[in-house]
C-alpha positions in Angstrom: -26.5 47.3 11.4 -27.0 46.3 7.8 -29.7 44.2 6.2 -29.0 40.5 6.4 -28.8 38.7 3.0 -30.4 35.4 3.8 -30.0 34.1 0.2 -26.2 34.6 0.5 -26.2 32.9 3.9 -28.2 30.0 2.4 -25.8 29.7 -0.5 -22.8 29.7 1.9 -24.5 27.1 4.1 -25.0 25.0 0.9 -21.2 25.2 0.2 -20.5 24.2 3.8 -22.8 21.2 3.3 -21.1 20.3 0.1 -17.7 20.3 1.8 -19.0 18.1 4.5 -20.3 15.6 1.9 -16.9 15.7 0.2 -15.2 15.0 3.6 -17.6 12.0 4.1 -16.7 10.6 0.6 -13.0 11.1 1.2 -13.2 9.5 4.6 -15.0 6.5 3.0 -12.2 6.3 0.4 -9.6 6.4 3.2 -11.4 3.5 4.9 -11.3 1.5 1.7 -7.6 2.3 1.2 -6.9 1.2 4.8 -8.6 -2.2 4.2 -6.6 -2.7 1.0 -3.4 -1.7 2.8 -4.0 -4.2 5.6 -4.4 -7.0 3.1 -1.3 -6.0 1.1 0.8 -5.7 4.2 -0.3 -9.2 5.3 0.6 -10.5 1.8 3.9 -8.7 1.9 4.7 -10.4 5.2 3.7 -13.8 3.8 5.8 -13.4 0.7 8.7 -12.3 2.9 8.3 -15.4 5.0 8.2 -17.6 1.9 11.3 -15.9 0.5 13.1 -16.7 3.8 12.0 -20.3 3.9 13.1 -20.8 0.3 16.4 -19.2 1.1 16.9 -21.7 3.9 16.0 -24.6 1.6 18.6 -23.3 -0.9 21.3 -23.1 1.8 20.5 -26.7 3.0 20.7 -28.0 -0.5 23.8 -26.1 -1.4 25.6 -27.8 1.5 24.8 -31.1 -0.2 26.7 -30.0 -3.3 29.8 -29.4 -1.3 30.6 -33.0 -0.3 34.3 -33.7 -0.8 33.8 -37.4 -0.1 31.4 -37.8 -3.0 33.1 -39.2 -6.1 32.2 -40.8 -9.4 28.7 -41.3 -10.7 26.9 -40.3 -7.5 28.6 -36.9 -7.5 28.0 -36.5 -11.3 24.3 -37.4 -11.0 23.8 -35.0 -8.2 25.7 -32.3 -10.1 23.2 -32.6 -13.1 20.2 -32.5 -10.8 21.7 -29.7 -8.8 22.2 -27.5 -11.9 18.5 -28.0 -12.9 17.4 -27.2 -9.4 19.6 -24.2 -9.2 18.1 -22.7 -12.4 14.5 -23.4 -11.4 15.2 -22.1 -7.9 16.8 -18.9 -9.2 13.7 -18.3 -11.5 11.4 -18.9 -8.5 13.4 -16.4 -6.4 13.3 -13.8 -9.2 9.5 -14.2 -9.5 9.0 -13.9 -5.7 11.2 -10.8 -5.6 9.2 -9.3 -8.5 6.0 -10.1 -6.7 7.3 -8.6 -3.4 8.4 -5.5 -5.3 4.9 -5.2 -6.9 3.3 -5.4 -3.5 5.6 -2.7 -2.2 4.8 -0.5 -5.2 1.1 -0.9 -4.7 1.4 -0.2 -0.9 3.2 3.0 -1.7 0.7 4.0 -4.4 -2.2 3.5 -1.9 -0.4 5.3 0.9 0.1 8.3 -1.4 -3.6 8.2 -2.4 -4.5 8.2 1.3 -2.3 11.2 1.9 -4.0 13.0 -1.0 -7.4 12.3 0.5 -6.2 13.5 3.9 -4.9 16.6 2.3 -8.2 17.1 0.5 -10.1 16.7 3.8 -7.8 19.3 5.4 -8.6 21.7 2.5 -12.3 21.1 2.9 -12.1 21.7 6.6 -10.2 25.0 6.0 -13.0 26.1 3.5 -15.7 25.2 6.1 -13.9 27.2 8.7 -13.6 30.2 6.3 -17.2 30.0 5.3 -18.3 29.7 8.9 -16.4 32.9 9.7 -17.9 34.7 6.7 -21.4 33.6 7.7 -20.9 34.7 11.2 -19.7 38.2 10.0 -22.8 38.5 7.8 -25.0 37.8 10.8 -23.4 40.4 12.9 
């Protein structure tokens, strides 16, 4: 049996400790990401609900534009008002769609960041496993 190099073992144990610290930091980052994702998913749902409600409003107003019994000034006045509403409504829908898309993009970015952190944790765990094996072999 050879001489045990306690300095090398201490150095390796320091590396193990460093990896555990890295895992703790990555786990905290994942928790923070999860909190952000929960808020974003809730916001996405809310925006989706608003988009649906606005679509229903548009449908109900569009029905008003298709009134064959309307004639003359009443029809003409409504037509002018309808055109302004339609343009404003379309702009509102585009803005909501862009907002929804931005939320989806941020969710994807955070999910990818979480996957990166999980991969890093896996790598650290593999390093800890390898170092533990090496330390055990040094002690035998």
